[in-house]
Phi, psi and omega in degrees: 000133178303137177261117178296150174282096192303312178301326171296320179289326178292320178297317176300324178286333167297319183292326181297307185299325176291328176293330176288324176299318182290323178294320181295319179294329174297325183282320196253336187247115183271007182295150179232155177219127181048046174078004181242144174307140183298332188262004175291321183288321171305321177298313185295318178291325181298320181285319182293314182290331177297313185295316188301318177295320181292320185289321177287333175295315179290323182292323178291334179287348183283339178281119181302141187299331180283345184292149181297340182264003184298315184295310174306314179300319180287330176288325176299316181302318180296323177296317180299320180292316185290323179290326178298313182300316180294321174297312184299328180291331177291320183298318182288315177309311183287324173299314183293333178276354181072028184240153173294131177271320178272139169069009193265112182229037187280332181225166178300315180295324179299312182301311175311311185291316178297317180295316179300318177297321177300321175292321178290330182294318182298311177309314183297315186294311181297325173290325174295320178292322178294313180300319181296323178298316182293309183287330176293328184292336185293136179271140173228153181298328181258110184300326183294316174301315184296315184285335173294317177303305189299315180290321179297324179287324177298308182288328177300314177302318178297316177305316181294327183289333178300335176303341176283352172290340186269355183264353184284132180285137178281161182302320183290328173294321182287332182277340184304143174298321179234115187284116170249352183213141173228110182098167180194164176255344176281149181234120180078355175218156173286144171304145175096009174282190177300140182211174178289142182307134182061311180298317177086000187293135186302138176255012179233000183199179180293159173213118183285354175291337182294297182296336179298309182300302188300316178295315178302326185271006164303337175305326179263320191292315185289318171305323176297321172306303182303317171306315187291334182260013176304328187283350175290135192280328186276128182288324180295321182293317183298318179300318182289329181284328175288326179291321169307307180303319181290320171297317178293334178281318182293325175297317180294320177299315179293323179297309183289336176294309178304312185290326174291316179296343175267006180073035191245131178297146181302314186272009172232068178286150182262187184297314176302323185289321174296324180292314178297322176296317175297324177288316179302316180297317180300313180295315184293322180292323186292319176293323188289317176299338177295347178282341189296315177302320183295326183283322183287328181299307176302320180298318179293327177291323179284333179295312183291326178295337187277342181288126175311145182300328183285347182255356181287148182291000000 
């Protein structure tokens, strides 16, 4: 029986508790930061990291205890849990202080906390990639499940890496007489402008948080897709449907990255973005439709088997 990874489940339980605390902060604390409630970021990160921890606990449980990589995968899971808790600690401390946690170097304390968080993010990313390699190497009886996990791990790692587009200092930041911020998530607009409710994603310019979020959550979306198509009887059809989902999700991550880098809000796509989205949808649909012959063949065999022998030609 698969063994859940306890440190990761503990981390997820802490995130659930912090989500409750952050929700209370939204209701009771009317302070804002860059036009957004100060407790919105802790709530978003608590929910995201909580789901992340549960997902990784399940993924690591897929490595058989007798496998040579089992010990390493469980150790990397503990590193993931510790790094996520450390990152979240900085976010909560800064929210309580009413200060920005990301990109903030305006005081020695803010700079030290941001540097500490940057270190934990690097550790998290390296451990994520190494654990992904170990989990992806494991063979499973069901090819659709295996490929859903592998593609999800690859796209999720890419989504995490996209976060580093946000930490590059802009020309204006470098030219400022006093540097108070290094990096930003807005493209073509300053951080803190009009944004989507709770998410905060810019509605007037590009926002690099969009591809970061979309890519990271491939880790949940694609295994859920594999679970959803398990009722499909034919193994080849299941694999093609998962391949279509993986292609579509990877393409969506690339599309919203391109859109953000062009300074375009997510909900205000221009002609080239809509054209690219249409092509992506068409290709994804074509791959998914390629499963139809595999779906119809078993149905035809079952129908033929149901005809009594005396009436068969």
